C-alpha positions in Angstrom: 137.4 -174.4 -80.5 139.9 -173.5 -77.9 142.4 -176.2 -76.3 140.8 -175.8 -73.0 137.5 -177.2 -74.2 139.2 -180.3 -74.6 140.1 -180.3 -70.9 143.8 -180.4 -71.6 146.0 -179.1 -69.1 148.3 -175.9 -68.8 151.8 -176.2 -70.1 153.5 -175.7 -66.9 151.5 -178.3 -65.1 151.7 -180.5 -67.9 155.8 -180.5 -67.9 155.7 -181.2 -64.2 153.7 -184.4 -64.5 155.8 -185.2 -67.7 159.1 -185.1 -65.3 157.1 -187.9 -63.0 156.0 -189.9 -65.9 159.7 -190.3 -67.3 160.9 -190.9 -63.9 158.7 -193.9 -63.5 159.2 -195.1 -67.2 163.0 -195.3 -66.4 162.4 -196.9 -63.2 160.5 -200.0 -65.0 162.7 -199.9 -68.0 165.7 -200.8 -65.7 163.7 -203.8 -64.9 163.0 -204.5 -68.6 159.4 -203.7 -68.3 157.6 -201.4 -70.7 154.0 -202.8 -71.1 151.5 -201.2 -68.9 150.1 -204.4 -67.9 153.5 -205.6 -67.2 154.3 -202.8 -65.0 150.8 -203.0 -63.0 151.8 -206.8 -62.7 155.0 -205.9 -60.9 153.7 -202.9 -58.8 150.6 -204.6 -57.7 148.1 -207.4 -58.1 146.5 -206.9 -61.6 142.9 -208.1 -62.2 141.3 -207.5 -65.6 137.7 -208.3 -65.7 134.7 -207.3 -67.7 132.3 -205.5 -65.4 128.7 -204.9 -66.0 128.9 -201.2 -65.8 130.3 -198.5 -68.0 130.8 -196.2 -65.1 133.7 -197.6 -63.6 137.0 -198.0 -65.9 138.9 -199.2 -62.9 140.2 -198.7 -59.3 143.1 -199.3 -57.1 142.6 -200.4 -53.6 145.0 -201.5 -50.7 144.3 -204.7 -48.6 146.1 -206.5 -46.1 149.3 -204.9 -47.0 148.7 -205.3 -50.8 148.1 -203.1 -53.5 145.4 -204.3 -56.0 144.4 -202.9 -59.4 141.3 -203.7 -61.3 140.8 -202.6 -64.8 137.2 -203.3 -66.7 137.9 -205.1 -69.7 134.4 -204.2 -71.0 136.0 -200.8 -72.2 138.2 -201.0 -75.6 141.5 -202.2 -75.0 143.1 -198.8 -76.0 140.8 -197.2 -73.0 141.8 -199.9 -70.6 145.4 -199.5 -71.2 145.1 -195.7 -70.6 142.9 -196.2 -67.2 146.0 -198.9 -66.2 148.4 -195.7 -66.7 146.2 -193.7 -64.6 146.1 -196.2 -61.7 149.8 -196.5 -62.0 150.3 -192.9 -61.0 148.0 -193.6 -58.0 150.0 -196.5 -56.9 153.1 -194.6 -56.9 152.0 -191.3 -55.9 148.9 -191.6 -53.9 150.3 -194.7 -52.0 149.7 -193.1 -48.7 146.3 -192.2 -49.4 145.4 -195.6 -50.7 146.8 -197.1 -47.3 144.6 -194.8 -45.1 141.3 -194.8 -47.0 141.9 -198.1 -49.1 140.4 -196.4 -52.3 140.3 -193.0 -54.2 136.7 -192.2 -54.4 135.8 -189.7 -57.7 135.0 -186.7 -55.4 136.0 -183.4 -54.8 138.4 -184.5 -52.1 140.6 -186.3 -54.7 139.9 -184.8 -57.7 143.5 -182.8 -58.3 145.0 -186.1 -57.8 142.7 -187.8 -60.3 143.5 -184.9 -62.7 147.2 -185.5 -62.3 146.7 -189.3 -62.7 144.9 -188.5 -66.1 147.7 -186.1 -67.5 150.2 -188.9 -66.0 148.7 -191.6 -68.4 148.9 -189.4 -71.3 152.7 -188.5 -70.7 153.6 -192.2 -69.7 151.9 -193.9 -72.8 152.7 -191.2 -75.5 156.1 -189.4 -74.3 156.3 -186.1 -76.0 159.7 -186.6 -77.9 159.0 -190.0 -79.1 155.3 -189.1 -80.6 156.8 -186.1 -82.6 159.4 -188.7 -83.8 157.0 -191.2 -84.8 154.6 -188.4 -86.2 157.3 -187.2 -88.7 158.2 -190.9 -89.3 154.8 -192.4 -90.3 152.7 -189.5 -90.9 154.5 -186.4 -91.7 151.9 -183.9 -92.9 151.2 -180.3 -91.9 148.9 -180.0 -89.0 146.0 -179.1 -91.0 146.2 -182.0 -93.1 145.8 -184.8 -90.5 143.4 -187.5 -91.5 141.4 -190.3 -89.7 144.1 -192.8 -91.2 147.0 -190.7 -89.7 145.2 -190.9 -86.3 144.7 -194.6 -86.6 148.6 -195.2 -87.3 149.6 -193.1 -84.4 147.3 -194.7 -82.0 148.1 -198.2 -83.0 151.8 -197.5 -82.6 151.4 -196.4 -79.2 148.6 -198.8 -78.1 146.1 -196.1 -76.8 142.8 -195.2 -78.1 142.1 -192.9 -81.1 140.7 -190.3 -79.2 143.5 -190.0 -76.8 146.0 -190.0 -79.8 143.9 -187.4 -81.2 143.9 -185.2 -78.2 147.5 -185.8 -77.6 148.6 -184.7 -81.4 146.8 -181.4 -80.6 148.1 -181.1 -77.3 151.6 -181.1 -79.0 150.6 -178.8 -81.9 151.1 -181.8 -84.3 147.2 -181.5 -85.5 145.2 -178.4 -86.0 142.5 -177.8 -83.1 140.1 -176.9 -85.8 140.4 -180.5 -87.1 139.2 -182.0 -83.7 135.3 -182.2 -84.4 135.7 -183.6 -87.8 138.5 -186.1 -86.7 136.7 -187.2 -83.4 133.6 -187.8 -84.9 135.1 -190.9 -86.5 135.4 -192.8 -83.0 131.8 -192.1 -82.0 129.7 -194.8 -81.2 127.9 -194.2 -84.4 130.9 -194.6 -86.4 132.1 -197.8 -85.0 131.8 -199.7 -88.0 133.5 -197.2 -90.2 136.3 -196.6 -87.6 136.9 -200.5 -87.7 136.8 -200.6 -91.6 139.3 -197.8 -91.8 141.7 -199.6 -89.2 141.4 -202.8 -91.2 142.1 -200.9 -94.4 145.2 -199.6 -92.8 146.7 -203.1 -91.9 145.9 -203.0 -88.4 143.7 -205.3 -86.2 140.8 -203.8 -84.4 142.0 -205.0 -80.8 142.7 -201.4 -79.6 139.1 -200.1 -80.5 137.1 -203.0 -79.3 136.6 -204.6 -75.7 139.1 -207.3 -75.0 136.5 -208.8 -72.2 139.8 -210.3 -71.2 139.6 -212.0 -67.5 143.1 -212.0 -66.1 144.1 -212.6 -62.2 147.5 -212.9 -61.3 148.1 -216.4 -59.4 149.4 -214.6 -56.8 146.3 -212.6 -55.8 144.5 -215.9 -55.3 147.3 -217.5 -53.1 147.4 -213.8 -51.4 143.5 -214.3 -50.5 143.8 -217.8 -49.4 146.9 -217.2 -47.2 145.3 -214.5 -45.4 142.1 -216.5 -44.8 144.3 -219.5 -43.4 146.3 -217.3 -41.2 143.0 -215.8 -39.7 143.6 -212.1 -41.2 140.3 -212.0 -43.0 137.1 -213.8 -42.4 135.5 -216.5 -44.6 133.1 -214.1 -45.9 135.7 -211.9 -46.8 137.5 -214.3 -48.7 134.2 -215.6 -50.5 133.7 -212.0 -51.8 137.3 -211.5 -52.9 137.1 -214.8 -54.9 133.5 -214.2 -56.2 134.7 -211.1 -57.9 137.1 -213.0 -60.2 134.4 -215.9 -60.7 135.9 -218.3 -58.2 134.3 -219.7 -55.1 136.2 -221.1 -51.6 134.7 -224.5 -52.3 136.8 -225.0 -55.5 140.0 -224.6 -53.3 138.4 -227.1 -50.6 137.3 -224.4 -48.2 133.9 -224.9 -46.4 132.0 -222.4 -44.7 133.0 -222.5 -40.8 129.9 -222.9 -38.7 131.4 -220.7 -35.8 132.0 -217.8 -38.0 129.0 -215.1 -37.7 127.6 -215.1 -41.5 
């Protein structure tokens, strides 16, 4: 197998995105923020909610002067965190597009930016120098000797998915590409129980490899929706839809359907 079969970016392109990721990481570190969910909560209204679909990991949008990020917590926590870093790229580097189009669709028009966002997520969550430092500290084996338990240690350290960590180690030449098929099989759907068992055996919880099904909505988002309705910026129908998405209803806040509004 060749590295390009894993959809890994070219080295010069990766290094360009690496610089962007480091700039963003430093920017938020100065505010005392390092966790991706904390960073997203600072940069936008963050909503984490289990959605009834496995085709949408998350998305960002721009509504009434505010950025909003939705993450589908029906995916594993490691996957969700990666999606969060992907959306962070869009918030910072595609802000103008979001303001104009409200959402970046998964189409040819935005394919280049989506590719950059994926590379950014990897560079942001798994910084090259630190990955190497941790690898030699807690694994320290030849690249042809990497085992599933080594991937488990690493992905738990960086709080990403098993598969994302495996690909990153191959990308950084810490794991042989020839080991990929053998190692990736452990995180297949058919081996869910095996991966969980190995994870527990290594002394870690299985949080990162199971869906959190978390429902988290910032209080600021709710106040934002209510305020925009009260100011007449959005209709009752828009308020109702925005609240229903997070499992709430206008009636809970004392709002009744206005008879004069064309429903």
